[in-house]
C-alpha positions as CSV (number, residue, x, y, z in Angstrom):
1,M,6.9,3.3,-14.0
2,D,10.1,3.8,-15.1
3,M,12.0,6.8,-13.3
4,K,13.3,8.3,-16.8
5,N,9.7,8.3,-17.9
6,V,8.5,10.4,-15.0
7,E,9.2,13.6,-16.8
8,N,7.2,12.7,-19.5
9,A,4.3,11.6,-17.9
10,S,4.4,14.6,-15.6
11,K,1.4,16.5,-17.1
12,K,-0.9,13.8,-16.1
13,F,-0.2,13.7,-12.4
14,N,-2.5,15.5,-9.9
15,F,-0.1,16.0,-7.4
16,W,3.6,15.7,-7.9
17,Q,6.3,16.2,-5.5
18,R,9.8,15.9,-5.7
19,D,12.0,16.0,-2.3
20,H,10.2,19.0,-0.6
21,K,9.2,20.9,-3.6
22,I,5.7,20.3,-5.2
23,L,6.3,20.3,-9.2
24,Q,2.8,20.2,-10.2
25,I,-1.0,20.3,-8.9
26,L,-3.6,19.4,-11.8
27,K,-6.7,20.2,-10.7
28,E,-9.9,19.0,-12.5
29,K,-13.6,19.6,-12.2
30,G,-15.1,18.1,-9.2
31,I,-11.9,17.4,-7.2
32,E,-10.2,20.0,-4.7
33,I,-6.3,19.2,-4.6
34,F,-4.2,21.1,-2.1
35,P,-0.8,20.6,-0.5
36,S,-1.6,19.5,3.2
37,P,-0.3,22.8,5.1
38,K,-3.0,24.7,2.8
39,A,-6.0,22.4,3.1
40,W,-5.2,22.9,7.0
41,E,-5.7,26.6,6.9
42,K,-8.7,26.4,4.2
43,F,-10.5,23.6,5.7
44,D,-12.0,23.5,9.6
45,F,-12.5,19.7,9.1
46,V,-9.1,18.6,8.1
47,R,-7.7,19.7,11.5
48,K,-9.2,16.7,13.2
49,F,-7.5,14.3,10.8
50,F,-3.7,15.4,12.3
51,E,-2.3,16.7,15.7
52,K,-0.6,19.8,14.1
53,K,-0.4,21.2,11.0
54,P,1.7,19.4,8.3
55,K,4.7,20.4,6.7
56,E,4.0,18.5,3.4
57,G,1.8,16.2,1.9
58,Y,-1.4,16.2,-0.5
59,F,-5.1,16.7,0.4
60,I,-7.5,15.3,-2.3
61,W,-11.3,15.5,-2.0
62,V,-13.2,13.9,-4.7
63,K,-16.7,15.9,-4.8
64,R,-18.1,14.5,-8.0
65,Q,-17.9,11.5,-10.5
66,V,-14.8,11.5,-12.7
67,D,-14.2,9.2,-15.8
68,F,-10.4,9.0,-15.3
69,P,-7.8,7.9,-12.6
70,L,-6.4,10.0,-9.9
71,L,-2.4,10.4,-10.3
72,T,-0.2,11.2,-7.6
73,C,3.6,11.0,-7.4
74,I,6.1,11.4,-4.7
75,T,9.8,11.3,-5.3
76,I,13.4,11.5,-3.7
77,S,16.1,12.6,-5.6
78,T,18.7,14.2,-3.0
79,Q,21.1,12.5,-0.9
80,K,19.9,11.9,3.0
81,I,16.7,13.9,2.5
82,S,14.1,13.3,4.9
83,Q,10.0,13.6,3.8
84,E,7.5,13.6,6.6
85,L,4.3,13.6,4.3
86,K,0.7,13.7,5.7
87,N,-1.9,13.0,3.0
88,I,-5.7,12.9,2.9
89,L,-7.8,11.5,0.6
90,I,-11.6,12.0,0.7
91,V,-14.0,10.2,-1.6
92,E,-17.7,11.6,-1.3
93,K,-21.2,9.7,-1.4
94,G,-21.8,7.1,-4.0
95,I,-18.6,8.2,-6.0
96,K,-16.5,5.5,-7.9
97,V,-13.1,6.2,-8.6
98,K,-9.4,4.8,-9.1
99,A,-6.0,6.2,-7.8
100,N,-2.8,5.2,-8.7
101,V,-0.2,6.4,-6.3
102,L,3.7,6.1,-7.2
103,C,6.4,6.5,-4.5
104,A,10.0,6.2,-5.8
105,A,13.8,7.2,-5.6
106,E,15.0,8.6,-8.6
107,K,18.5,7.5,-7.9
108,E,20.5,4.6,-6.0
109,N,22.2,5.1,-3.0
110,L,20.1,8.3,-1.6
111,C,20.2,6.9,2.1
112,A,17.4,8.9,2.0
113,S,13.9,8.7,4.3
114,H,10.4,8.3,3.2
115,S,7.5,8.7,5.9
116,A,4.2,9.0,4.9
117,K,1.2,9.1,7.1
118,G,-2.4,9.0,5.4
119,K,-6.1,9.0,6.1
120,V,-8.4,7.7,3.3
121,I,-12.2,8.2,4.0
122,L,-14.6,6.5,1.7
123,K,-18.1,8.0,2.5
124,C,-21.5,6.0,2.3
125,G,-21.7,4.1,-0.9
126,A,-18.3,5.3,-2.5
127,S,-16.0,2.9,-4.1
128,L,-12.1,3.0,-4.9
129,Q,-9.8,1.3,-6.6
130,Y,-6.6,2.2,-5.2
131,H,-2.9,0.7,-6.2
132,H,0.2,2.0,-4.3
133,L,3.4,1.3,-6.0
134,H,6.9,1.5,-4.3
135,K,10.1,1.7,-5.9
136,W,13.4,2.6,-3.9
137,G,17.0,2.5,-3.5
138,K,19.0,-0.5,-1.6
139,R,19.6,2.3,1.2
140,D,16.6,4.0,2.0
141,F,14.3,3.8,5.0
142,V,10.3,4.0,4.0
143,N,7.3,4.1,6.4
144,P,4.2,4.1,4.8
145,D,1.3,4.5,7.6
146,Y,-2.2,4.8,6.5
147,E,-5.8,4.6,7.7
148,F,-8.8,3.6,5.6
149,I,-12.2,4.6,7.0
150,L,-15.1,3.0,5.1
151,E,-18.6,4.0,5.6
152,K,-21.7,2.2,5.1
153,N,-22.0,0.2,2.0
154,A,-18.4,1.4,0.9
155,K,-16.1,-0.7,-1.2
156,L,-12.4,-0.6,-1.5
157,I,-9.7,-2.6,-3.6
158,Y,-6.2,-2.0,-2.1
159,N,-3.3,-3.2,-4.0
160,Y,0.2,-2.2,-2.5
161,Q,3.1,-3.5,-4.1
162,N,6.9,-2.6,-3.6
163,L,8.8,-4.7,-5.9
164,L,12.3,-2.8,-5.4
165,P,12.7,-2.7,-1.5
166,P,14.6,-0.3,0.5
167,E,17.0,-1.1,3.3
168,N,14.3,-0.7,5.8
169,L,10.7,-0.9,5.3
170,L,8.0,-0.6,7.8
171,V,4.5,-0.9,6.7
172,R,1.5,0.0,8.7
173,T,-2.3,0.1,7.7
174,I,-5.6,-0.5,9.6
175,F,-9.0,-0.7,7.6
176,H,-12.2,0.3,9.7
177,L,-15.2,-1.2,7.9
178,K,-18.6,0.1,8.6
179,E,-21.9,-1.4,8.3
180,N,-22.3,-3.5,4.9
181,S,-18.5,-2.3,3.3
182,S,-16.1,-4.4,1.9
183,A,-12.4,-4.5,1.5
184,N,-10.2,-6.7,-0.8
185,V,-6.9,-6.1,0.3
186,N,-3.5,-7.4,-1.4
187,L,0.3,-6.9,-0.5
188,I,3.0,-7.7,-2.7
189,I,6.4,-7.7,-0.8
190,N,9.5,-8.6,-2.4
191,G,12.7,-8.9,0.2
192,E,16.1,-8.4,-1.1
193,N,19.0,-6.9,1.2
194,S,16.5,-5.6,3.1
195,K,14.7,-5.7,6.7
196,I,10.8,-5.5,6.3
197,K,7.8,-5.3,8.7
198,I,4.4,-5.3,7.8
199,Q,1.8,-4.6,10.3
200,E,-1.9,-5.0,8.8
201,S,-5.1,-4.9,10.7
202,L,-8.7,-5.1,9.3
203,I,-11.4,-4.2,11.8
204,L,-14.6,-5.3,11.0
205,E,-16.5,-3.0,13.0
206,E,-20.4,-3.2,12.0
207,K,-22.9,-5.6,10.7
208,N,-22.3,-7.6,7.5
209,S,-19.1,-5.8,7.0
210,Q,-16.3,-8.2,5.2
211,G,-12.7,-8.2,4.1
212,I,-10.1,-10.3,2.7
213,L,-6.4,-9.4,3.4
214,K,-3.8,-11.2,1.2
215,I,-0.2,-11.2,1.6
216,R,2.6,-12.5,-0.5
217,A,6.2,-11.9,0.4
218,V,9.3,-13.5,-1.4
219,G,12.8,-13.3,0.9
220,R,15.9,-13.4,-1.0
221,K,19.5,-12.2,-0.7
222,N,19.7,-11.6,3.1
223,S,16.3,-10.2,3.8
224,K,14.4,-10.3,6.9
225,I,10.7,-10.3,6.7
226,L,8.2,-10.0,9.6
227,G,4.6,-9.9,9.2
228,E,1.8,-9.2,11.8
229,N,-1.4,-9.6,10.4
230,M,-4.9,-9.5,11.8
231,I,-8.8,-9.3,11.4
232,L,-10.9,-8.5,14.1
233,A,-14.3,-9.0,14.1
234,K,-16.6,-6.8,16.4
235,A,-19.9,-7.5,14.8
236,H,-21.7,-10.0,12.5
237,S,-19.3,-9.9,9.8
238,K,-16.8,-12.0,7.4
239,G,-13.1,-11.9,7.0
240,H,-10.4,-14.0,5.2
241,L,-6.8,-13.8,6.1
242,D,-4.5,-15.3,3.6
243,C,-0.4,-14.9,4.4
244,Q,1.9,-16.7,2.0
245,G,5.9,-16.7,2.0
246,L,8.3,-17.9,-0.3
247,L,11.9,-18.4,1.0
248,V,14.5,-18.1,-2.1
249,D,17.8,-18.3,-0.2
250,K,19.1,-19.7,3.2
251,N,20.2,-16.3,4.7
252,S,16.7,-14.9,4.4
253,T,14.0,-15.5,7.0
254,I,10.4,-14.8,6.8
255,S,7.9,-15.0,9.8
256,L,4.2,-14.7,9.2
257,I,2.1,-14.3,12.2
258,P,-2.0,-14.5,11.0
259,V,-4.1,-13.0,14.1
260,L,-8.0,-13.7,14.0
261,S,-10.0,-11.8,17.0
262,C,-13.6,-12.4,17.1
263,E,-15.7,-10.4,19.5
264,H,-19.4,-11.6,18.2
265,P,-20.8,-14.9,18.1
266,K,-22.1,-14.9,14.6
267,A,-19.0,-13.5,12.9
268,Q,-16.8,-15.7,10.9
269,L,-13.4,-15.6,10.1
270,T,-10.9,-17.7,8.2
271,H,-7.4,-17.9,7.4
272,E,-4.5,-19.7,5.7
273,A,-0.6,-19.3,6.0
274,S,2.4,-20.9,4.4
275,I,5.9,-20.2,3.9
276,G,7.8,-22.6,1.7
277,K,10.8,-22.7,-0.7
278,I,11.0,-22.6,-4.6
279,S,10.1,-26.3,-5.8
280,D,12.8,-28.4,-7.3
281,E,10.4,-29.7,-9.7
282,E,9.3,-26.3,-11.0
283,L,13.3,-25.4,-11.3
284,I,14.1,-28.5,-13.1
285,Y,11.3,-28.3,-15.4
286,L,12.1,-24.6,-16.3
287,R,15.9,-25.6,-16.7
288,T,15.2,-28.2,-19.2
289,R,13.4,-25.7,-21.3
290,G,16.7,-23.5,-21.5
291,I,15.8,-20.9,-19.0
292,S,19.0,-20.4,-16.6
293,E,19.0,-21.1,-13.0
294,K,18.8,-17.2,-12.2
295,E,15.7,-16.5,-14.8
296,A,14.1,-19.5,-13.7
297,I,13.8,-18.3,-10.0
298,D,13.0,-14.8,-11.1
299,L,10.2,-16.2,-13.2
300,I,8.9,-18.3,-10.5
301,C,8.7,-15.5,-8.1
302,S,6.8,-13.3,-10.2
303,G,4.5,-16.0,-10.7
304,F,4.1,-16.0,-6.8
305,L,4.0,-12.4,-6.2
306,K,0.5,-12.2,-8.3
307,I,-2.6,-12.0,-6.9
């Protein structure tokens, strides 16, 4: 979402925070929404998720089936501000829900910091489509650090996109899969004058759990991308790890380290990993169609980053 449209779209946000100020909480029937500090005080069980009372962030508890997507928006607009968010999303048994999460800088060159540590709990049979979009300024530091817990028969589709990267990005995510649960995880990383580290772990903890972890990373304009990604099987389960990188210029680097770790004789784990450059044939083909070199490169990168 373009930041100039955020104001117009504000009525749709279930939770909207700018810098340290909560601009809106839009409650819906069947959903509990509170700032994280308030949830810490109100619900005893929230205290087990964090070591101490959070300073900021959101708590969303989906208790009944809803027919609309949850929308949250966290933005920064002030020079050198530092956000330290603690977020919790809980989806109750058998409920299907979609969540669209936007985290962004409203201005360039803020030199700001955005740190978000979160827990997402899917109760038995719950289903969640979680779309996480990041858009940052070129001098920001960003650290999303999330843990997903999928109980028995839960299903997750998780899409993370960072198309406008900050100067420094550290992404950490852990997925815990219980019996017969499944996760389809997709990360799209665009490196541009940035230093990016990706640490993704998908843990198949109980029987018949299954997960797919896909990563697409593009390195251009002096970017450095390091991906350390793992699937760990502790039970009779299936997992697939797919890491692919596209290197656009000579001054950028991409390192992708796929790790498969198996602790059960009946587990099936597979992986594929590749790093390459833009094909000369593709570039020539597009150029002969009247497209400039820059436009052709952007088009190829956009196609590569679609999962």
